[in-house]
N, C-alpha and C positions, 0 to 999 in steps of 0.2 A: 533443181539438180534434186530426181527422186534418190532418197542415201533407204538400204538396208542392214539391217544389224539384227545376226542373230544370237540367240540366249535358250541355255539350258545345261543341263550337265555335263560333264566334260567325260563320266566315269557311269558306264551304267552294266549291272550284273544280267548273265547269260540269262534268256527265258525274261528279262522284264524286259517293259514299254521304254522307249527312247520318244520320249518328247521333246523337243522343238519351240521355240516361235520366234519368228521374222518379223519386227520394229518397222515400219514403213516411215521411212518425212517427205515430205517432201512433195509429195503427190499420196491421191487417194485410193485406195485399193479396189474401188468401186466404180474409177476412171471406167468409160466404158471403151471398150477393145483391148484392152489391156489385164495378162495373164501372168500367173505368180507361183512359179517353181519350185521344188525341193532339188537340189543337184547333188551327189555327191561323189567322193571322190578316192575310193580305196585306197591305202599307198601300195607305190607303184603298179596306178590301174589307173585305168582312164577315167572319164567325167562318164555319170553313171546319172540319168531323167527319171526320177520316181516320179514323178506325178503334179500337179500343177491346179490352183483355183482360178477360176476364169471373175470379171468381173461383177460377173452372175452372181456369182456362187457355183456355179457349175465346176466339179470337181473330173479329174481323168488322171488314170493312176498307168503304169507301169503294169503290165500284164506281169512280167515275174513279180512285182514286191504286189499286185492290188488285193492280195491275202490277207497281206500282213501293214499296209498304208490307209492314213487318215488323213485327210486335209482339212481345215478349217479355217473360220475366218473368224475373227472382232470386227466390225465396221465402227461400233463407236471406242475401239482405241486404236486402229490401223493394222491391227495385228493380222496375220495368218499363221496356222499352223501346224506342225505336221507334228504323229506319231508313227510309232514303227514298233507292232505288239513280235514279241518271240523274240529277242533279239538274241542273236549268234557271235561269235569273234570273226565273223564275215560280213557285217557287221558296221566293227571297224573302216572309218574313214571320215575323209572332212567335210561337212555337209555345208552346202551355201543356201542359203534364198539370193531366188533371185526372179528380177520382173524382167518378164522374157524378152530377148537376150540381150537388154542392151543395157541391162542395172543389174550387178551384184552384191552383196554383199562380200565383205574381208571373211566368210568362211569361217566354222565353229570345230573343232578336233570332238571327237566323239570315241572314249574306246570302251569295248563292249569284253567287260572281263570281271573277273571273280575274285 
């Protein structure tokens, strides 16, 4: 059974870059056919798909976040990473890494505040 675990800072200052890592166990991120995504949920709002990285390494981003988002991977560590640049308080949310869409990490809270 695949398990995902997010890690990264819980507090980021405005204008800085938010970086989160998802460590995957129980299954390879290069396994054919699987896509690995980042999804967030701001307080009191719904889930927002941010983007994903395919088993092949191809990436896809939400149009609304594309200019600020980058997803990469380290296959030697079976990890994939989110970078979100120029953050504002509106980026405060719980961030989840997901194997689309059957396996979810527990989520990590990120607050953007000075």
